[in-house]
Residue frames as qw, qx, qy, qz and C-alpha x, y, z in Angstrom:
[[0.662, 0.582, 0.383, 0.275, 31.70, 1.19, 43.38],
 [0.419, -0.339, 0.160, 0.827, 34.46, 3.36, 41.95],
 [0.283, 0.668, -0.009, -0.688, 33.91, 6.36, 39.69],
 [0.120, 0.350, -0.768, -0.522, 35.27, 4.41, 36.75],
 [0.070, 0.223, 0.972, 0.014, 32.79, 1.56, 37.28],
 [0.227, 0.628, 0.501, -0.550, 29.94, 4.01, 37.74],
 [0.260, 0.625, -0.270, -0.685, 30.73, 5.85, 34.48],
 [0.063, 0.169, -0.910, -0.373, 31.18, 2.58, 32.60],
 [0.125, 0.403, 0.889, -0.178, 27.80, 1.34, 33.85],
 [0.235, 0.681, 0.237, -0.652, 26.19, 4.71, 33.06],
 [0.176, 0.470, -0.581, -0.641, 27.60, 4.52, 29.54],
 [0.007, 0.075, 0.980, 0.184, 26.19, 1.02, 29.08],
 [0.188, 0.575, 0.692, -0.394, 22.76, 2.15, 30.25],
 [0.229, 0.654, -0.089, -0.715, 22.86, 5.12, 27.85],
 [0.113, 0.260, -0.807, -0.517, 23.71, 2.78, 24.95],
 [0.070, 0.308, 0.948, -0.045, 20.79, 0.52, 25.84],
 [0.213, 0.664, 0.414, -0.585, 18.42, 3.49, 26.02],
 [0.205, 0.556, -0.399, -0.699, 19.60, 4.66, 22.61],
 [0.030, 0.026, -0.947, -0.317, 19.06, 1.18, 21.17],
 [0.138, 0.504, 0.806, -0.280, 15.52, 1.17, 22.57],
 [0.215, 0.680, 0.091, -0.695, 14.82, 4.62, 21.12],
 [0.151, 0.389, -0.670, -0.613, 16.09, 3.55, 17.70],
 [0.020, 0.172, 0.979, 0.109, 14.01, 0.37, 17.80],
 [0.185, 0.611, 0.602, -0.480, 10.92, 2.33, 18.80],
 [0.226, 0.625, -0.185, -0.724, 11.41, 4.83, 15.97],
 [0.107, 0.198, -0.855, -0.466, 11.86, 2.01, 13.45],
 [0.064, 0.366, 0.922, -0.109, 8.75, 0.23, 14.71],
 [0.188, 0.653, 0.349, -0.645, 6.81, 3.48, 14.68],
 [0.221, 0.501, -0.437, -0.714, 7.75, 4.15, 11.05],
 [0.081, -0.009, -0.952, -0.296, 6.66, 0.63, 10.05],
 [0.009, 0.492, 0.842, -0.220, 3.32, 0.65, 11.88],
 [0.101, 0.530, 0.146, -0.829, 2.53, 4.31, 11.24],
 [0.604, 0.618, 0.500, -0.061, -0.01, 4.72, 8.41],
 [0.288, 0.919, -0.195, -0.185, 2.34, 7.26, 6.89],
 [0.419, -0.523, 0.709, 0.221, 5.09, 4.63, 6.90],
 [0.128, 0.300, -0.800, -0.504, 5.82, 2.06, 4.22],
 [0.166, 0.303, 0.935, -0.078, 2.81, -0.14, 5.06],
 [0.278, 0.701, 0.384, -0.532, 0.42, 2.75, 4.56],
 [0.176, 0.604, -0.447, -0.636, 2.20, 3.69, 1.37],
 [0.047, -0.077, 0.948, 0.304, 1.89, 0.15, 0.04],
 [0.245, 0.521, 0.781, -0.241, -1.87, 0.13, 0.69],
 [0.258, 0.736, 0.043, -0.624, -2.23, 3.44, -1.14],
 [0.118, 0.447, -0.705, -0.538, -0.33, 2.07, -4.14],
 [0.143, 0.161, 0.975, 0.055, -2.42, -1.11, -4.06],
 [0.292, 0.653, 0.533, -0.452, -5.64, 0.93, -4.03],
 [0.220, 0.672, -0.290, -0.644, -4.37, 2.96, -6.98],
 [0.021, 0.223, -0.897, -0.381, -3.58, -0.22, -8.94],
 [0.216, 0.379, 0.886, -0.158, -7.00, -1.70, -8.15],
 [0.305, 0.717, 0.257, -0.572, -8.76, 1.45, -9.36],
 [0.173, 0.542, -0.569, -0.593, -6.77, 1.39, -12.62],
 [0.058, 0.016, 0.980, 0.189, -7.74, -2.25, -13.19],
 [0.270, 0.551, 0.692, -0.381, -11.40, -1.45, -12.48],
 [0.292, 0.701, -0.079, -0.646, -11.31, 1.34, -15.06],
 [0.100, 0.361, -0.803, -0.464, -9.71, -0.94, -17.65],
 [0.151, 0.237, 0.959, -0.041, -12.34, -3.65, -17.01],
 [0.302, 0.655, 0.437, -0.537, -15.12, -1.09, -17.34],
 [0.258, 0.621, -0.386, -0.631, -13.74, 0.12, -20.67],
 [0.031, 0.164, -0.941, -0.294, -13.38, -3.44, -21.94],
 [0.247, 0.407, 0.833, -0.282, -16.92, -4.26, -20.85],
 [0.349, 0.693, 0.136, -0.616, -18.26, -1.27, -22.78],
 [0.195, 0.489, -0.666, -0.528, -16.30, -2.32, -25.88],
 [0.066, 0.042, 0.994, 0.082, -17.55, -5.89, -25.66],
 [0.309, 0.540, 0.643, -0.446, -21.15, -4.78, -25.13],
 [0.335, 0.666, -0.161, -0.647, -20.92, -2.53, -28.17],
 [0.153, 0.336, -0.842, -0.394, -19.52, -5.35, -30.29],
 [0.169, 0.225, 0.948, -0.147, -22.15, -7.78, -29.03],
 [0.374, 0.622, 0.358, -0.587, -24.89, -5.28, -29.92],
 [0.318, 0.579, -0.469, -0.587, -23.47, -4.94, -33.43],
 [0.035, 0.132, -0.975, -0.175, -23.29, -8.73, -33.82],
 [0.255, 0.398, 0.812, -0.343, -26.88, -9.19, -32.58],
 [0.385, 0.650, 0.066, -0.652, -28.14, -6.48, -34.92],
 [0.244, 0.453, -0.707, -0.485, -26.39, -8.12, -37.84],
 [0.019, 0.020, 0.999, 0.018, -27.68, -11.60, -36.98],
 [0.186, 0.512, 0.765, -0.342, -31.25, -10.61, -36.18],
 [0.158, 0.430, 0.468, 0.756, -31.60, -7.61, -38.45],
 [0.314, -0.828, -0.456, -0.085, -33.29, -5.87, -35.52],
 [0.188, 0.593, -0.239, 0.745, -32.31, -2.51, -34.19],
 [0.316, -0.172, -0.718, 0.596, -31.96, -2.06, -30.42],
 [0.175, 0.136, 0.224, -0.949, -34.31, 0.94, -30.48]]
């Protein structure tokens, strides 16, 4: 094997190693909890908590209105 062939082959191996490193880093950033998957779960949790709070507020409003309606219809106070 000549020097030229050796250097060409060495260069090809270096390129392949760099491709593998880049692929590993990309995969690591996707799977890593600090990557975009972890970020999406955090945003999803935040949205779910906001919806829960809105539902809780609506439930309290509805309960208050229902109490007022029942008091009006029955003439009885809750206490």
